[in-house]
C-alpha positions as CSV (number, residue, x, y, z in Angstrom):
1,X,2.2,-18.0,-7.3
2,X,1.2,-21.3,-9.0
3,X,-1.1,-22.0,-6.0
4,X,-2.4,-18.4,-6.3
5,X,-3.3,-19.1,-10.0
6,X,-5.3,-22.1,-8.9
7,X,-7.3,-20.0,-6.5
8,X,-7.3,-16.9,-8.8
9,X,-8.4,-14.3,-6.2
10,X,-10.7,-11.7,-7.6
11,X,-10.5,-8.0,-7.0
12,X,-10.1,-4.9,-9.2
13,X,-10.2,-5.4,-13.0
14,X,-10.4,-9.2,-13.3
15,X,-14.0,-9.0,-14.2
16,X,-13.2,-6.6,-17.1
17,X,-10.6,-9.0,-18.5
18,X,-12.9,-12.0,-18.1
19,X,-15.7,-10.1,-19.9
20,X,-13.3,-9.2,-22.7
21,X,-12.3,-12.8,-23.3
22,X,-16.0,-13.8,-23.2
23,X,-16.9,-11.3,-25.9
24,X,-14.1,-12.4,-28.1
25,X,-15.2,-16.1,-27.7
26,X,-18.6,-15.2,-29.0
27,X,-17.5,-12.6,-31.7
28,X,-13.9,-12.8,-32.5
29,X,-14.0,-10.2,-35.4
30,X,-16.7,-7.9,-34.0
31,X,-16.9,-8.4,-30.2
32,X,-18.5,-5.0,-29.4
33,X,-18.2,-3.2,-26.1
34,X,-17.1,-5.7,-23.4
35,X,-19.3,-4.3,-20.6
36,X,-22.4,-2.7,-22.1
37,X,-24.6,-3.6,-25.1
38,X,-23.1,-1.2,-27.6
39,X,-21.1,-1.6,-30.8
40,X,-17.9,0.3,-29.8
41,X,-14.2,-0.5,-29.9
42,X,-12.2,-1.1,-26.7
43,X,-8.5,-0.9,-25.8
44,X,-9.0,-4.1,-23.9
45,X,-9.1,-6.0,-27.2
46,X,-5.4,-6.3,-27.4
47,X,-3.2,-9.0,-29.1
48,X,-3.0,-10.8,-25.8
49,X,-6.7,-10.9,-25.1
50,X,-7.4,-11.8,-28.7
51,X,-5.1,-14.8,-28.2
52,X,-7.0,-15.8,-25.1
53,X,-10.3,-15.3,-26.9
54,X,-9.0,-17.7,-29.6
55,X,-8.0,-20.2,-26.9
56,X,-11.5,-19.9,-25.4
57,X,-13.2,-20.4,-28.8
58,X,-11.1,-23.4,-29.8
59,X,-11.1,-25.2,-26.5
60,X,-14.6,-24.4,-25.2
61,X,-13.1,-23.9,-21.8
62,X,-14.7,-21.5,-19.3
63,X,-13.3,-18.0,-19.2
64,X,-11.9,-18.7,-15.7
65,X,-9.9,-21.7,-17.0
66,X,-8.6,-19.5,-19.9
67,X,-7.6,-16.8,-17.5
68,X,-5.7,-19.3,-15.5
69,X,-3.9,-20.5,-18.7
70,X,-3.1,-16.8,-19.5
71,X,-1.8,-16.3,-15.9
72,X,0.5,-19.3,-16.2
73,X,1.9,-18.0,-19.5
74,X,2.3,-14.5,-18.2
75,X,4.0,-15.7,-15.0
76,X,6.4,-17.8,-17.1
77,X,7.2,-14.9,-19.4
78,X,7.8,-12.7,-16.3
79,X,10.2,-15.1,-14.5
80,X,12.2,-15.9,-17.7
81,X,12.2,-12.3,-18.7
82,X,13.6,-11.0,-15.4
83,X,16.1,-13.9,-15.5
84,X,17.3,-13.1,-19.0
85,X,17.5,-9.3,-18.4
86,X,19.6,-9.9,-15.2
87,X,21.9,-12.1,-17.2
88,X,22.6,-9.2,-19.6
89,X,23.7,-7.1,-16.7
90,X,25.8,-9.6,-14.8
91,X,27.5,-12.9,-15.3
92,X,27.2,-13.8,-11.6
93,X,25.0,-16.9,-11.1
94,X,23.3,-15.2,-8.1
95,X,22.2,-12.2,-10.1
96,X,19.0,-13.7,-11.8
97,X,17.5,-15.3,-8.6
98,X,18.3,-12.2,-6.6
99,X,16.7,-10.0,-9.3
100,X,13.5,-12.1,-9.0
101,X,13.5,-11.7,-5.2
102,X,14.1,-8.0,-5.5
103,X,11.4,-7.1,-8.0
104,X,8.9,-9.1,-5.9
105,X,9.9,-8.1,-2.4
106,X,11.9,-4.9,-2.4
107,X,9.0,-2.5,-2.0
108,X,7.9,-1.2,1.3
109,X,6.5,-2.0,4.7
110,X,2.9,-1.6,3.5
111,X,1.6,-3.8,0.7
112,X,0.6,-1.9,-2.5
113,X,-1.4,-3.4,-5.3
114,X,-1.9,-2.0,-8.8
115,X,-1.7,-3.5,-12.2
116,X,1.8,-3.0,-13.7
117,X,3.4,-3.1,-10.3
118,X,5.4,-6.2,-9.4
119,X,5.2,-6.5,-5.7
120,X,4.3,-10.0,-4.6
121,X,0.9,-9.0,-3.2
122,X,0.1,-7.0,-6.4
123,X,1.2,-9.8,-8.6
124,X,-1.0,-12.3,-6.8
125,X,-4.0,-10.1,-7.5
126,X,-3.1,-9.2,-11.1
127,X,-1.4,-12.4,-12.4
128,X,-4.2,-13.0,-14.9
129,X,-4.1,-9.4,-16.2
130,X,-2.6,-8.3,-19.5
131,X,-0.2,-6.1,-17.5
132,X,1.7,-9.2,-16.3
133,X,2.1,-10.5,-19.9
134,X,3.2,-7.0,-21.0
135,X,5.8,-6.7,-18.2
136,X,7.2,-10.2,-18.9
137,X,7.4,-9.3,-22.6
138,X,9.1,-6.0,-21.7
139,X,11.9,-7.7,-19.7
140,X,12.5,-10.0,-22.8
141,X,12.5,-6.9,-25.1
142,X,15.1,-5.2,-22.9
143,X,17.2,-8.4,-22.8
144,X,17.0,-9.0,-26.5
145,X,17.8,-5.4,-27.4
146,X,20.8,-5.3,-25.0
147,X,22.3,-8.4,-26.6
148,X,21.6,-7.1,-30.1
149,X,23.3,-3.8,-29.4
150,X,26.3,-5.6,-28.1
151,X,26.5,-7.5,-31.3
152,X,25.7,-10.9,-29.8
153,X,26.2,-13.4,-31.2
154,X,28.1,-11.4,-33.8
155,X,28.1,-8.1,-35.6
156,X,26.1,-4.9,-35.1
157,X,22.3,-4.7,-34.9
158,X,21.0,-6.5,-38.0
159,X,18.0,-5.9,-40.2
160,X,16.7,-9.3,-39.3
161,X,16.6,-8.6,-35.5
162,X,15.0,-5.2,-35.3
163,X,11.7,-5.9,-37.1
164,X,10.9,-8.5,-34.5
165,X,11.8,-6.2,-31.7
166,X,9.6,-3.5,-33.2
167,X,6.6,-5.8,-33.4
168,X,7.2,-6.9,-29.8
169,X,7.3,-3.3,-28.7
170,X,4.0,-2.6,-30.4
171,X,2.4,-5.7,-28.9
172,X,3.4,-4.5,-25.4
173,X,1.9,-1.1,-26.1
174,X,-1.3,-2.5,-27.4
175,X,-1.7,-5.0,-24.6
176,X,-1.2,-2.6,-21.7
177,X,-0.6,1.0,-22.6
178,X,0.9,2.0,-19.2
179,X,3.4,-0.9,-19.3
180,X,4.1,0.1,-22.9
181,X,5.3,3.5,-21.6
182,X,7.6,1.7,-19.1
183,X,8.9,-0.6,-21.8
184,X,9.6,2.4,-24.0
185,X,11.6,4.2,-21.3
186,X,13.6,1.0,-20.8
187,X,14.3,0.8,-24.5
188,X,15.6,4.4,-24.5
189,X,17.8,3.7,-21.5
190,X,19.2,0.6,-23.2
191,X,20.1,2.5,-26.3
192,X,21.7,5.4,-24.4
193,X,23.7,2.9,-22.2
194,X,24.9,0.9,-25.2
195,X,26.2,4.0,-27.0
196,X,24.7,2.7,-30.2
197,X,26.4,3.8,-33.4
198,X,24.8,5.5,-36.4
199,X,24.1,2.4,-38.3
200,X,22.5,0.7,-35.3
201,X,20.4,3.7,-34.7
202,X,19.1,3.8,-38.2
203,X,18.2,0.1,-38.0
204,X,16.5,0.7,-34.6
205,X,14.5,3.5,-36.3
206,X,13.4,1.1,-39.0
207,X,12.2,-1.4,-36.3
208,X,10.4,1.5,-34.5
209,X,8.7,2.5,-37.7
210,X,7.4,-1.1,-38.2
211,X,6.1,-1.0,-34.6
212,X,4.2,2.2,-35.3
213,X,2.7,0.6,-38.4
214,X,1.5,-2.3,-36.3
215,X,-0.1,0.2,-33.8
216,X,-1.8,2.0,-36.7
217,X,-3.3,-1.0,-38.4
218,X,-4.5,-2.8,-35.2
219,X,-8.2,-3.4,-36.1
220,X,-9.8,-3.6,-32.6
221,X,-9.3,0.0,-31.5
222,X,-7.5,3.2,-32.5
223,X,-4.3,3.2,-30.4
224,X,-3.4,6.8,-31.2
225,X,-6.9,8.0,-30.0
226,X,-5.9,7.1,-26.5
227,X,-3.3,9.9,-26.5
228,X,-6.2,12.3,-26.1
229,X,-8.0,10.3,-23.4
230,X,-8.8,12.2,-20.3
231,X,-10.6,11.6,-17.0
232,X,-8.0,9.2,-15.5
233,X,-6.0,11.6,-13.3
234,X,-8.2,11.5,-10.3
235,X,-8.3,7.7,-10.3
236,X,-4.5,7.7,-10.2
237,X,-4.1,10.2,-7.5
238,X,-3.4,7.5,-4.9
239,X,-0.2,6.6,-6.7
240,X,1.3,9.7,-5.2
241,X,0.2,9.0,-1.6
242,X,2.0,7.2,1.2
243,X,5.2,6.8,-0.9
244,X,7.6,6.1,1.9
245,X,5.7,3.2,3.5
246,X,5.0,1.7,0.1
247,X,8.4,2.0,-1.5
248,X,11.0,2.7,1.2
249,X,12.9,-0.5,0.7
250,X,13.6,0.5,-2.9
251,X,16.1,3.0,-1.4
252,X,18.5,0.1,-1.1
253,X,18.4,-0.1,-4.9
254,X,18.8,3.7,-5.3
255,X,22.0,3.3,-3.3
256,X,23.1,0.6,-5.7
257,X,22.3,2.9,-8.6
258,X,24.5,5.6,-7.1
259,X,27.4,3.1,-7.1
260,X,26.8,2.2,-10.7
261,X,26.5,5.9,-11.7
262,X,30.0,6.5,-10.3
263,X,31.4,3.9,-12.6
264,X,29.3,5.0,-15.6
265,X,26.9,7.9,-15.8
266,X,25.3,6.3,-18.9
267,X,24.7,3.0,-17.1
268,X,21.4,1.7,-18.6
269,X,19.8,1.1,-15.1
270,X,20.8,4.6,-14.0
271,X,19.3,6.2,-17.1
272,X,16.2,4.0,-16.9
273,X,15.7,5.1,-13.3
274,X,16.1,8.8,-14.1
275,X,13.7,8.6,-17.0
276,X,11.1,6.9,-14.8
277,X,11.6,9.3,-11.9
278,X,11.3,12.4,-14.1
279,X,8.0,11.2,-15.7
280,X,6.6,10.3,-12.3
281,X,7.6,13.6,-10.7
282,X,6.3,15.6,-13.7
283,X,2.9,13.9,-13.2
284,X,2.7,14.8,-9.6
285,X,3.8,18.4,-10.2
286,X,1.4,19.1,-13.0
287,X,-1.6,17.2,-11.7
288,X,-1.4,14.5,-14.5
289,X,-1.6,11.7,-11.9
290,X,-2.1,9.1,-14.6
291,X,1.6,9.6,-15.4
292,X,2.2,7.9,-12.0
293,X,1.8,4.6,-13.9
294,X,5.3,5.2,-15.1
295,X,6.7,4.6,-11.6
296,X,7.8,1.0,-12.3
297,X,10.3,2.6,-14.7
298,X,12.0,3.9,-11.6
299,X,11.3,0.9,-9.3
300,X,12.4,-1.9,-11.7
301,X,16.0,-0.5,-12.4
302,X,16.5,0.2,-8.7
303,X,15.4,-3.3,-7.7
304,X,17.5,-4.9,-10.4
305,X,20.5,-2.8,-9.5
306,X,20.3,-3.9,-5.9
307,X,20.4,-7.6,-7.0
308,X,23.2,-7.1,-9.5
309,X,25.4,-5.1,-7.2
310,X,24.9,-7.5,-4.3
311,X,25.7,-10.5,-6.6
312,X,28.8,-8.8,-8.0
313,X,30.2,-7.3,-4.8
314,X,33.9,-8.3,-4.3
315,X,34.7,-10.8,-1.6
316,X,35.4,-9.6,1.9
317,X,33.8,-6.9,4.0
318,X,32.1,-5.1,1.1
319,X,30.4,-8.2,0.0
320,X,29.3,-9.1,3.5
321,X,27.8,-5.6,4.0
322,X,26.0,-5.8,0.7
323,X,24.6,-9.2,1.4
324,X,23.6,-8.2,4.9
325,X,21.8,-5.0,3.9
326,X,19.9,-6.8,1.0
327,X,19.0,-9.7,3.3
328,X,17.5,-7.4,5.9
329,X,15.6,-5.4,3.2
330,X,14.2,-8.6,1.6
331,X,13.1,-9.9,5.0
332,X,11.3,-6.6,5.7
333,X,9.7,-7.0,2.2
334,X,8.5,-10.5,3.1
335,X,6.8,-9.2,6.2
336,X,5.3,-6.3,4.3
337,X,3.6,-8.7,1.9
338,X,3.2,-11.8,4.0
339,X,-0.6,-11.5,3.8
340,X,-0.3,-12.7,0.2
341,X,-0.3,-16.3,1.6
342,X,-3.9,-15.7,2.5
343,X,-4.8,-15.9,-1.2
344,X,-3.8,-19.6,-1.1
345,X,-4.8,-20.8,2.3
346,X,-7.7,-18.3,3.0
347,X,-7.8,-15.5,5.5
348,X,-9.1,-17.7,8.4
349,X,-5.9,-19.8,8.3
350,X,-3.6,-16.9,8.9
351,X,-2.2,-15.9,12.3
352,X,-4.1,-13.0,13.7
353,X,-1.4,-10.4,13.2
354,X,-1.1,-11.4,9.5
355,X,-4.9,-11.7,9.0
356,X,-5.2,-8.0,10.1
357,X,-3.2,-7.1,7.0
358,X,-5.2,-9.4,4.7
359,X,-8.0,-8.2,2.4
360,X,-10.5,-10.9,1.3
361,X,-11.1,-11.2,-2.5
362,X,-14.5,-10.4,-4.0
363,X,-17.2,-13.1,-3.8
364,X,-18.3,-12.8,-7.4
365,X,-21.7,-13.2,-9.0
366,X,-21.8,-16.8,-10.0
367,X,-25.0,-17.1,-8.0
368,X,-26.9,-15.2,-10.8
369,X,-25.8,-17.4,-13.7
370,X,-28.6,-20.0,-13.3
371,X,-31.0,-17.4,-14.6
372,X,-29.0,-14.6,-16.3
373,X,-27.9,-15.6,-19.8
374,X,-25.2,-14.3,-22.2
375,X,-26.2,-10.9,-23.6
376,X,-28.9,-10.1,-21.0
377,X,-28.8,-6.6,-19.6
378,X,-28.6,-6.1,-15.9
379,X,-29.3,-3.0,-13.9
380,X,-26.8,-2.7,-11.1
381,X,-24.7,-0.1,-9.2
382,X,-21.0,0.4,-9.7
383,X,-19.6,-2.4,-7.6
384,X,-21.6,-5.3,-9.1
385,X,-21.2,-3.7,-12.6
386,X,-17.4,-4.5,-12.3
387,X,-18.2,-8.2,-12.0
388,X,-21.4,-9.1,-13.7
389,X,-20.1,-8.8,-17.3
390,X,-17.5,-11.5,-16.5
391,X,-20.4,-14.0,-16.7
392,X,-21.5,-12.8,-20.1
393,X,-24.3,-10.4,-19.2
394,X,-24.1,-6.6,-19.9
395,X,-24.8,-3.8,-17.4
396,X,-26.5,-0.5,-18.1
397,X,-23.5,1.5,-17.3
398,X,-19.8,0.3,-17.4
399,X,-18.1,-0.3,-14.1
400,X,-14.9,1.2,-15.5
401,X,-14.1,4.4,-17.4
402,X,-14.6,3.9,-21.1
403,X,-13.0,6.4,-23.5
404,X,-14.6,4.9,-26.6
405,X,-18.2,4.8,-25.2
406,X,-19.9,8.0,-26.4
407,X,-23.0,7.7,-24.2
408,X,-21.2,6.6,-21.1
409,X,-22.3,9.7,-19.2
410,X,-25.9,9.2,-20.1
411,X,-25.7,5.6,-19.0
412,X,-24.3,6.5,-15.6
413,X,-27.0,9.2,-15.2
414,X,-29.6,6.5,-16.1
415,X,-28.4,4.3,-13.3
416,X,-28.5,7.2,-10.8
417,X,-32.0,8.0,-12.0
418,X,-33.2,4.4,-11.5
419,X,-31.8,4.1,-8.0
420,X,-32.2,7.7,-6.9
421,X,-34.6,8.9,-4.2
422,X,-37.8,10.6,-5.1
423,X,-37.8,9.4,-8.7
424,X,-41.2,8.7,-10.2
425,X,-42.2,5.2,-11.2
426,X,-42.6,6.3,-14.8
427,X,-39.0,7.5,-15.0
428,X,-37.6,4.3,-13.5
429,X,-39.7,2.2,-16.0
430,X,-38.4,4.4,-18.8
431,X,-34.8,3.6,-17.9
432,X,-35.5,-0.1,-17.9
433,X,-37.2,0.1,-21.3
434,X,-34.6,2.3,-22.9
435,X,-31.8,-0.1,-22.1
436,X,-33.8,-3.3,-22.5
437,X,-33.1,-4.4,-18.9
438,X,-34.1,-7.9,-18.1
439,X,-32.7,-8.2,-14.6
440,X,-32.0,-6.0,-11.6
441,X,-29.4,-6.7,-8.9
442,X,-29.7,-4.6,-5.8
443,X,-29.9,-4.5,-2.0
444,X,-33.0,-3.4,-0.2
445,X,-31.3,-0.1,0.7
446,X,-30.4,0.7,-2.9
447,X,-33.7,2.2,-3.9
448,X,-35.2,1.6,-7.3
449,X,-38.7,0.2,-8.1
450,X,-40.5,-1.4,-5.2
451,X,-41.1,-5.1,-5.2
452,X,-44.7,-6.1,-5.7
453,X,-45.6,-3.4,-8.1
454,X,-46.0,-5.9,-11.0
455,X,-42.7,-5.1,-12.6
456,X,-40.0,-6.9,-10.5
457,X,-40.1,-10.6,-9.5
458,X,-37.7,-11.8,-6.8
459,X,-35.6,-14.7,-8.2
460,X,-32.6,-15.3,-6.0
461,X,-30.6,-14.0,-3.1
462,X,-26.9,-13.5,-2.9
463,X,-24.2,-12.5,-0.4
464,X,-24.5,-9.2,1.5
465,X,-28.2,-9.0,1.2
466,X,-28.2,-8.7,-2.6
467,X,-31.2,-9.8,-4.5
468,X,-31.7,-10.7,-8.2
469,X,-35.0,-9.5,-9.7
470,X,-36.5,-10.4,-13.0
471,X,-38.1,-7.5,-15.0
472,X,-41.5,-8.9,-15.9
473,X,-42.7,-6.1,-18.1
């Protein structure tokens, strides 16, 4: 993973997070929309990205260096968090390293990548995302809460401990809302499993109230407005597809949970798994597919249970069986995600059978930066609009859904108008003028204004036949 951070492969949302840090570098107090030239709030301005924006502003380092620093911090938080959480569940020395292996490899025979999901391949592509920081912080939150509820080092949950845990919970929710849901389900499971007394529950409530206050006063966006956000269900429908090949190895952990449930029906890992499974199933049954982002709340406890039970199995035949089953499952998990090595060595260096499973990262748009300056507006279709803002420019329409952008629909319609077939020259020019477009990125087959009409001047060529045009009037 350290070598992956050096390469920092780019797919998915990395451009969004790079653009967010870049806006904060230039305007820490009022950064505006990270993707388009509009003065709107954004849920991407979280405590984590604000921290990275401060790092960028103080050091003058490029956004890519800052993202690598963030990835290193996030990875460290994740590794130490899993380690500490496993230590609260078992005193066996093998439990923490086994837990790390299980959360990375105990998935399925087909690699699955999505932010907030901890498979090795997914982590390689999202290591610089806020979700990794939030997950690492969540593991620490569960570990700290478990120790506090046990009275470690002494006494019941104290007033000095809970405020800090409440603030940490709020930071996780603000940094990655979906992981915040997973963290909250883990907190509930920890409290149920610990059989907390009335005094501890009252103090937990006080910590939760402080966390809610932090959520309410966060200045960069209205957290509670996100509760009414819509339009995300169709994007998340794939979370409910191909479940067996993506997650079949987790069944080893489900068997381990069954063993733990026989010993204690209020076991925190069992309760955690059930909460996550119920939310995930409810999303599928009701068509609220965005609830599928709670699936890690079922996966993480199952994976952790597999590690803890294997580490704690009694000597003899039972231990040999547990070790053998987990070894086979982890080996299958390695093969399911072996293409991750390609993000370090490159796809061409992989054996053919592995290269067939490998998806090359995006090439990026560094080739336009010689001409396109910070704050310039670029007309482009969806795919380049997910990357161009990472270099400081704006696009006409955002490449990602934006709940806080009131004219998002009009902007998307404007892009369709500009590139649409049969649209008059006057309407295309009107779009360029309305949004103060200085540059156009397109392929010859995209449509748009013809070259040579006195409006577009060819400036540079990029990969895949893309061309950068300057708008001359």
